N, C-alpha and C positions, 0 to 999 in steps of 0.2 A: 569605353571598350566593353564588348559583350562576349560572353563565352562562346556563342555560336560563331563569331568572327574567327576565333582561334580554331574552332572545329573545322571551319571551311578551309582555312589555310592548310591544316593538317591533311584534309581530304585531297586538296589539289596536289600537294607534295606526294602523297601516297599513290594517287592515280595518274599523275603526270600530265594532266591537262584540265583546263577549266571546264571543257565540255563533259568529260567523263565524271568529274566531281559534281557538276550541276545535275547530271542524270541520276547519280547515286543519292544526292541530297534532295532530289525532286524539286529543284529550283530552275528557273530560266537562267540561261548563261549570262545574259546582261545583268540580271539581279545579283547573281553570285559575283560577277566582276565588279559591280559597283560596291558591294559589301567589302570586298577585299581592298578596293581603292580607298574606301573610307578609313579602314584600319591603317593603311599605309600612310595616309595623310595625318592621322592621329599620332603615329609613331615617328613620322618624319623620315621614313626610309622606304625604298622600294623592296618589298619582300619577294616579288616575282619578276622574272624576266619573261616578257610575253613575246613569243615568236609565232610565225605561221604554223610551225610544227607543234606548238603547244606551249605550256607555261612551265618554267623550271624555277627553282629557288635561286635568287640572286646571292651574291657573296654575303651581303648584309643579312639576307634571309636565312642563309645557312648558319650564320653565327647566332641568330636569334631563335632558330628552330628548337634547340634543347630547352630554352625557356618556355616556348609555346607548349611543347609537349609536357613540360613539368607542371605548368598551370593546369592543363587538361587532366593529368594524372591526379593532381591534388583535388580537382573538382570531382573526379570519379570516387576518390576516397571519401570525400565529404558526403556524396550521395549514398555511398554504401553504408557509412556510419549512420546517416539519417534513416536509412531503411532499417538498419538493425535496431536503432532506438525506437522506431515505430513498431517493430515486431515485439520488442520488450514491453512497450507500453500497452500491448494487447493482452498482457497478463499482469495481474496484480497479486502479489504474494503477501499473505497475512499470517503472522505468527501469533498463536494464542495459547494461553495457559489452560484453556479448556474450561474456564469458569464462565458462566452465562452464555455458553455456546448456543443453546437453543433459544433462550429468551431474547437475546440481542443479535448474535452473529448471523443466525439463519435468516431472520426477517430482513436484516440489512443487506445480506448478499442477494436475497430474492429481489428486493427493491432495486439494487444496483443492476442486477442482470436485466430487469425490465427496461432500464434506460440504456444499457450497454450490452445488447444481445450478442455481440461478437467478441467481447472481452472476457477472457478466462480469469477466474478467481481461484487461486490455490491457497488452501487453508492448511497450515502446518502446526500441529501441536508440539509444544516445546516448553522447557523450563524458562523462567524469566531471564536468567543469565544468558541462555542461548539465544533468546529473542533479542536481547540488547546487542549481543555480538553480531547477529545477522543484520540488524538494523544499521549498525556502524559500518559493516562491510558491504552494504547494498544488497544483501541476500533477501531481505524482507523490505517491503514498502511501508507496511504498517505493523504495529504490534499491540495486542491486547494483553495487558498484564494487571495483576492485582497488587495492591500495596496496603499496608496498615496505616491508619492515620498517624501522622508524625514521621513516617519514613521520608528519607531524603529523596528528592526527585532528581534523576540524572540530568546534569547540565547540558549534556551533548544532544538531548532530544527535546523536541517540542511535545509537551504532554497535555492532554485534554481529559478532564474528569468526565466520564460518561455516566456512571451510576455509583451510588453509595449504598451500603447495606450493613447489616450486623451479622456476626457469626451465629449460626443456628445448628442444632443437632438434627441431622437427616436420619429418619427412622422409617420402618415399615408401619403402616397404620395399625397393624395388630400387635405391635411392640408394646410392652407395659409402659415404656417411656412416652408413648403417644397419648396416653390418658392423663399425663401430667401437664400443668400449665407452663412449667419451666423445667429444665434439666440441670441438675447440680453437678458439680465435679464428682461428688461421691457416686452419683448415678452413672456417670461415664466410666468410672473405675470398675463398676460391676458388670460392664457390657463388653463384648468383643468390639474392639475399636478398629475401624478402617482409617488409617492415617495416610496422609499424603507423604510422598518421599521428601527427603532433604532437598531444599532448593525451591520449594513451594511456600508461598506466604502462609497457607493454612497449617503447614507443618510447624512453622515457627510459632504461630499463634497457639496451637494445641500444646506444644512443648512448654510454652510459657504458662498456659492455663493449668496444666497438670502439675507444674512446679516440681518436677523430678519424680513424681509418683507414676507408677506404671499401671495400665489397665490390666484386667484379668487375662486378656489375650488380645493380640493386635495383628493386623495385617498392614502391609505397606503397598501402596499402589501409585501409579503415575497419572495424576490428573483427576478432576472431579467427575468426569463422565464414567470412568470405570468404578469409582467409588460409589456413585449412585446405583449402578447396576448391581454391585455387590450387596448394597443395602436391600435392593428390591428382591434379591435372591435369598435374603434372610441370613447373610453371613455376619452381620453386625450393624453398627451405626457409624456415622462419620460426621465431621464438623466442616461445614462449608459456609460461604457467604449466602445470605438468604436469597439474593438475586440469582444464584446458581441453581436453586431448587424450584422456586416458584415459576410456573409456566413450562417446566420441563415435561416432556411427554410422559415420563414415568409418574409424575405427580398427577397429570391430567387423567391418567389411567387408574389412579388410586393405588399405585404400587409403592409410593413413598410419600412421606409428609415431613413436616419439620416442627421443631419446638425451640423457643429461645433458650439461650444459655443463662443460667442464674448467676451471672457474674458481670462485673463492670467491663463489658466488651467494647473494644475500640471499633471505630468504623472501618469497614473494608471498602476500598475505592477500586473501581474498575477504570483503568486508564487506557486511553488510546495514545500511542506514541509513534512518532516518526522522526527520522533524522533531520536535523537542521541543515537545509541545503538551499542554494540559490534557485535551483530548478528542480522540478518534480514532474513525473509523467502526469498528464491530465487525468488519466484513469484513476491514479492513486489519489489525486486531490478530490475527485468526485466521490470515491468510496469513503474517504475521510468524512466528507460532508454528510453522506448517507448514514454513517455510524452515529454522528452527532444528532442528526434529525431523528433517527430511530430510537436513540436513548431517551430523547425528550418525549416521544410518543409512548414509550414503554411505561413511563410512570403512570399513565392514565389507563393502561390496559391490565396491569397486574393488580391483584387485590391484597389487602392486609399490609404486612410490613415487608413485602417482597422486594420492591425496587423503587428507588427514587432517582429521577434524573438529576444529575449534578447541577443543571441549570436552575433547579428549584431552590437552591441554596442549602447550606448546611443545616443539620438538625440542631435542636438545643442540646447543650452538653449537661 
């Protein structure tokens, strides 16, 4: 049984004759008649009563007509749902905590766009908890989050390590701290500190680093990108993963630089996460692969201690 056979029956009933149905369907009348007869033989009933004046539904046909129309309505709903799924797959939504936005996310999106010129990519900055919630609810296809070495990995997500780095102090090149090989906690306490808000991994790290002590003055901001801008404008210093600073346009322009923290700093991992699901839009799968590939390439393009692809293996402890 084929869907078009049911569509032909519905057309004959609606138009009242095989001739008019054949004209509307752009079929020859013999071809339409043979298709209907094949369906009748398969079902074992005569659906139509054929007369000189036209074809009408038989008694058996009238009993089966609601089922025929129900199947056609279900097919229409299926096609509509497939069309909506296709529309959704033409946009990939990525949640990011805004660390490594320029060094990793921008090259990845550019490479993805070259291979998928009609697929939109929506990048949304958010805190890690919001990214996890949106991934669980289907609001994001992918999430870029940071975590400190030793943090638990959520079991609900498939997580891939993209980059690892160490916390560094981001400063202006003309800052006194820029002339030092490393920055101590005491150095940080004497500078205006631009801290990430509660909910960001670097807020947790700095809170642990300072161990209850307070800087001379502090700001609080939402995400690494604003923090780097504030540093470039001379408002203070901030602590970020090294991979968030190296390769940033502000660093390339000579407006910011970084120095290591004189402390036993844990690794900071940049993770790519997605919901565990049986099916996933092809575009989201492709962008996931692009992120992984770009992270591997990134390790060879940045200099110093800026970035290491996770695929290269963990550093010595």
